[in-house]
N, C-alpha and C positions, 0 to 999 in steps of 0.2 A: 514543500509546504509542510510546517511543522504541524506536530498534533493540535496544539492549543487552535491554528489556523483552520483546521479539519473539523474540528467543534463547533466553531463559531458559523462554517459554512452548512454544517449538518444541522445546526440551530435553525439556519435561515432556510432550511430545504434548499440549498443552492448546489449540491452534489449530483450529478448526473450518473456517472461510471466510475466504480472502483473496481481494480483488478489486482490481482496478486500474480505477480511475474518471478519466473525463474532467471536470476541474476547469473549466467554462465559463468563470469569474471569472478566471482567470489564464492560460488558454489552454495549460492543462499538464495532467499527470496526476497522481494522487495514489494512494497505497497505503493500503486500509481491511482492517483484521483483525478479524475477527467484531465489527463494526460502528465500531471505532475507527481513528482516521486514524493513520497513522505519522507521530511528530513530530520535530522537532529536537530539541536539547538545551535550548533555550530554548521548550520547548512550542507550538511553531509547527508548523501542517500541512507535512510536507516535501513538496515540490513537483518533478516532473520533468519536463523540458522535451519528452521523447519518450516513447513506449510502450516503447519500447527500452531505455530508460535505466531506465525502472520495472522492467522484467523483467530487468535486468542485475542490480539490487539486490535483487530477489526471489531471485534465483539467488546471488547472493553471500552470503545469509543462510540458504540452505538450503531454501529454498520452490520447490518444480518444480511444483506443480500451483496456479493460480490461474483468476480469470474476470475477463474485461474488459467494462466496462459503458461504451459510448461517449454514449448518450444517457440523460440523467439524470431527463428528463420528456417526456411525452407531448404532441401538440396536438391 
């Protein structure tokens, strides 16, 4: 889902859950909206170097309530 698609869903009040996940492979963070990652215009998962950068992007898009998941699996 691109930023444009996310804005349309937000305007329609159609977003249920927004998560910021730690992406172990890229050593960064990614935004996941209703199970779908936020993507670039080339349809690649958009990655953020810091949690703060991901939060700023969400705030810019109009999302004020989201969860953060730092560990994606358990040992």
